[in-house]
N, C-alpha and C positions, 0 to 999 in steps of 0.2 A: 400497608403499600409497600412496593422496594423499586426504589430510581437508582439505574444501572447506568453509567458511561461505556460503552465500547469503544476503542481507540485500539490502532494499531502502526505498525511503521513509522515509526518517530526518525530512524537514523540521523540519530543525534552525529556529530560530527562532521556528515557530507558536506562533499565541496561539491560545486558543481562548476565544470570545465575550471577550475583552480578557484574561485568565488565561493570562502566561506559560508555556509548557510547558519552562522549560532546566531545571528541578528533575527532571525527570522524564528528560530526555535526559541527563542528568549518572549518573542510577542505571542507566537499563539499557547506557549505554557502558563504566560497570564493572562490571556484568553480564556485557557481552561481553568484557571484556580479559580476566577472571578465564577464562572458558572459553574464550577462543584457547589460553591460555597454558596451563591445566591439559589440553587436548586436544592441547595440541600441532599445532595445527593447521597447514598449510600455504600454503593461498589464505584470502584472502578478498576475495568479489563483495558491490559494491556496485550494484544496479542501476536507480540514478537517483534525482532525486528527494530529493537530499544534505542539498537547502536548500530551505524552504517558500518563498522568493522570490526573483524575479532579483537583489536588492539586499540579501541579508542584513549584518544589524547587524552590530556588533563583537564584540558577546557573543555572535553564534550562529558567526562564525566560529570565533571563541578555542575556543568547544567545538568545531567541528571538526578544527583543527589539535591543541589539545591530546590528541586521541582520536588523531591518527595517531603521534602522539610517545611514548603511554604503550603502544601497542599493536605497534612497533618496539621499545622495552624490555624488553616483557613477551615478545615473540616475532620476534627479529632476525632470524629467517628466513623470516619471514611476509614472502608477495608479496600486496598490495593490489592492487586491478582495480576504479576507478570510474568510471563512464558517468553522462553527467547526463540529467536528467527533462525532462519540461514545465517544472517549477517553477525549475528552475536555467538563471541564464546559463552557457552553456558556454564564452563566453571569459575569463570570469571564473574558472570553475570547471577550466581550464587552465592559467590564468596562471602557475601556480610549477611548472607541472608540471616543467620542468629538475632543478627542487630537487628536488623531492621523489622521482622517478626513483632518485636516490642512496640512499635510506630504502626502493628497492622499493617504489615506491605508483606507477602507472600510472593518470594519466587520461585519458579519451579523452571531449571537449566533442562533437565532432561528425564528417561524412563528410565529409573529404576528398578532391578529385580532380586528378588531373596529367593534363593532356591529355585531359580525360573520364575518364579512368580512375581508380578507388580505389586507393588507397596501402591496402595490403593489410595490409603490416607496421607501418603507424600501430595496426593493430588488433589484430595479433595477440601474444600476450602469452604465453610459454612459464611455466610451473610446476612447480615442481620439490619434491623428495621428502625426506624427511629426511636422505640418503645427497646431495642437490645437484644426483641428476640429472633431467632433463626427463622430464615422467612424464603429460604434458596440456599442452593448449593454450586460452587463454580466445581469443574472438575479441568485442573487446569495440564494441558498438553500440549509440549513444544513440539519446536519442528522435529519430524521423526526424523534423524540421522539411522544410518544402519546399524549401527548399538542397539537404536531404541526398537529394531524391528524384531518382533518372531524370527527364526531359522525362516529363510526363504526355501522355498518346496517349488522343483521345477517339473515335478511330474504329473501337479494335476493338468489337465485339461483345459484351454482357455485361458484367454485373458492372461495378464501381465502378473510375474510372482513379486514385484513391488506390490503393485497396488492392492493384491491379495492379502498382502504383507501387512497392509497400512490397516486395510479394513478388518484384519484380526487383530491388531492393536486396538483399534477402538472398541472394538467388542468385547475382548476382555477386560479393558477399564471400565465400559460400560455395568458390564456381569459384575467386575468387583467395587462398584459402587451402588450397585441397585441396593446392598442391604444397609449401607452406612446414609441413606437419604429421609429414612421415616416420612415417605408420600409427600416431602416439597419438592417443589421443581428444580431441577436439575439443568445447568447452564454448562456445556462445552468451551471450551477454546480449540482451536488448530492454527497453523501455520502450513499452509499449502494450497496445493491446486484445484480446486474443487472444479470439474467437469462443464462446460456449458458457461463458468464466469471471463469477464473480460480481460486479457492484457492488457497492458500497457507496452506499446512496442520499444522495445529495445532498454526497457526501465526494469523489467520482474525478471531472476534469474528461472531456468528451467529446473526446481531445486530436487525432486526426487530422483534418488540412486538408479541409476540403470539406464539414464534419460530418459523415465517414465515421468511423467510431471501430474495429470490429472486423476484423482479419484469420484467416482460418482458419488453426488450427494445422499444418495441413500445409504451410504455408509453412516449416519446420521438421524436415525430411527427415531421419528416423533416418541415414543413411547421411552426411548432412552434421556432423549434432551428436546426442553421445551424450545431453547433457542442455541443456536451455535455460532460461536464470536470465532471470526474467523481472519487474519494477518496475511498479508503476503504480496497480495493485490494491492496497489496503489489507487485502484478507483473503486469509488462506495457503490456498492451491487448487492441485491440478492440473487440467490439460486435457489431457485426450484421452492419462489415465494418466498414471505419475509420473515422465515424462521432460519435459515438458515443464511448468514450477511458477512459482507466486507466491508468494515468499517471508512477503508479507504487511506491514504494517508492526511497529514494536517495542512499540509501544503505541496504543489507543484514540486518533485524532486528531478523531473526531465522536461525536456521540452515538448515530448507527447504528450503530454497531464493537462496542458495548460487549459484544457476547456472544463476540466473535470470541477467538475462542484463538491474543495475539500472542509470535510469537517469534520464530527464525531458521529456516535450514534446512541441515541437515547432512550433505553430500555425500561418501560414502567409493569411492573410486574404484582397485579391485584387478586390476589389469589389464586386461578389457574389462568386468569386473562393476563395476557403478554400482549404489550404493546409498544412498536421501534418510530423512532422519528430520529430522520437525517436532520442533525441540528449541522450550517456553514460555518466556519471560522473566516473571520476578517484574513486576506490573505497580505501578509505581513508586506511583501514588495510585489509592485504590477510587474506582471509577466505577458510581454508581448507577445505579437506574431505579425510580421508584417512583410505581405500585405494580410487582412486578416481571413482573403478567401484568395485562392489561385496564386499568382506569382509577378512579381516587377521586373524589371529591367532595371542592369547593375545601375545605369545615370540616371533613375529615379530614388537611388536610394536616400542617397543627401536631402535630397526635396523632402522625401517621407518623413526621415528623422526630424529637420526642418520642422513640419510640421505637428509634433508632438508638444511642443512650446514647452521643454524639460527646464529645470531650475538647472543653469551649468554651474551651479555650486554643492550642489547633489553629492555630501561624502559617499565614496564606494559604497558601501552596505547598506545604502539607502538608494541606490540606482536600479532600477526594472533590467531583468535579464530581458534579452529581445532573441525571438527566432527568426530568422529569415527564409524566405523561400522566392528563389533569384528564376526567370526565367532563361532558356537557353537561348534567346534571342541575345543575338550584339556580344556572348558571352567569349570571351578569350581565358588562351594557359596562361594560368598562375594569378586569373580571378579573384581568387580566396587573400593573397595579399591586398589586394584592391579594396573587397570590404573590410579586411580590419584596418586600414589607413583611415578610410570613411568611417568608419563605428567608433575610433578612438579619439576623434572629434568631439564625438556627444556624449552626454553623462548617461551612458547605457550600458550593460556589462553582456554581452555576444556571449548565448551560450553555445546556438548552430542555425548556421548557415549553408544550404541546401540548394542543387538544384530539384526543380519540380518537373514532375511527368510534363513531355509534353503531348498534348493532343491527337496529335498525329505525331506517328513515328517517322521518320526522314531517313532514308539511304543513308549511311554514311560520308560514302564521297561524295556527296552532295552539299552539306556543310563545312563549316570550319567551326562550329561551336566543339567545345572539349568533349569526351566523352563522359556519362555520366556513371557512374558503378553503381550496381542494384541493393548494396545496401544505402543507397543516397538516394530512394526513391520512398514517397511515403506510400505503402500497401494500401492505404482509404483512399489516395487522392487517384492511385491507379484503378482502382475498384469505380471510384465515382465516371471517370473519363472513361473505362470500357462501356460501361452501363451506360452513359449517354452514347456514346458511337452505335451501343447497338441498340437502343431502344428511343433513340433519336428526343429522350429528358433524362434532367437528374433521378438516381436514386431516391425515393421515398423510404421513411424514418425506416419502416418495416426488412424493406432491402438492405440497409445499413445494420439493424438490428441483427439479420440474418447472417451478414458478410463478417458482423464480429463475432457471433457466434459460433462459425466453423474456421474463424481464426484461432480462438479457444480451443478446439482439439484437434487445431495444428501440431 
């Protein structure tokens, strides 16, 4: 039996509205190390976006390498597979590869070709079980940059040449890996957007070149891969069943992600039987939304913050993040300065304050409320209000699922 942890989108070095996330990374990494040791995990797969930027700072790199050292000490037999995401500098991530391989850490930053052909062995990594026997393989594939893709063909009719090129890339990789498998299960990785998956508003870039961003799930045929470990989208979710999956990020990376159940995916591979389980991680810092539903008046904000009962002595890195939704009722020009003035007297860190969509649109000539930019409106809330106005009741879960499905394809 093989036990594997699938994770992605760490974004080490991220700041949120200028606030460091280092303390949160240290906390979730400590929990990850404990889980790997206690559960006797055989392999760890990190499907891209290790760092938040192409040029990570010294503290971000220290966090990363310290994690690898502590994982090795806690579980010396652990095999770690790391691929580059669109936020990572592939060359920088791969630079210490010869050294890291001494500690069973394998890094794949990009796709390389020799004489026009992919070197499959560079992407093909064996996974050993508790007995030391090879029980499966990983086909490690990084974010598909333009340099990774085969030549684009505009001559073929139908569909996007970018998506065809990504499909061709994976087909070539699967074909090259087939003779190396020896009949054992193959786990493929990917850092891209698969059609049907739900994006986080404003948090994830549509990353394929040419403006195309969603590839069909059927490029990962079941006969090619027993499981596909995906990164890029921060919400843990399956695409087309449990075999193709995003693990999601370790904690909320933006205000729009506060409702997610963040964590890691545990894969148990017993012969040909594969099971997956979402394992939630403790949220290091609370992420508050005021109010939890709907919107509040600006003159209610101070009272709502007082009701939270937060310890005013909390150090900055331990203070909850705050997302505020305001009603247009009573708002005046310059209200954002007033929000800042109120919030700074409480032990919270404001990361977003926006005006919620009105239930009924009012003619601009009949209101003194400030104009609200479309970018400040929450699409899901607009959908909820429009649905209720048209149907006389709030949308149910299937309606919301359909809404998110359609948004993912836009």
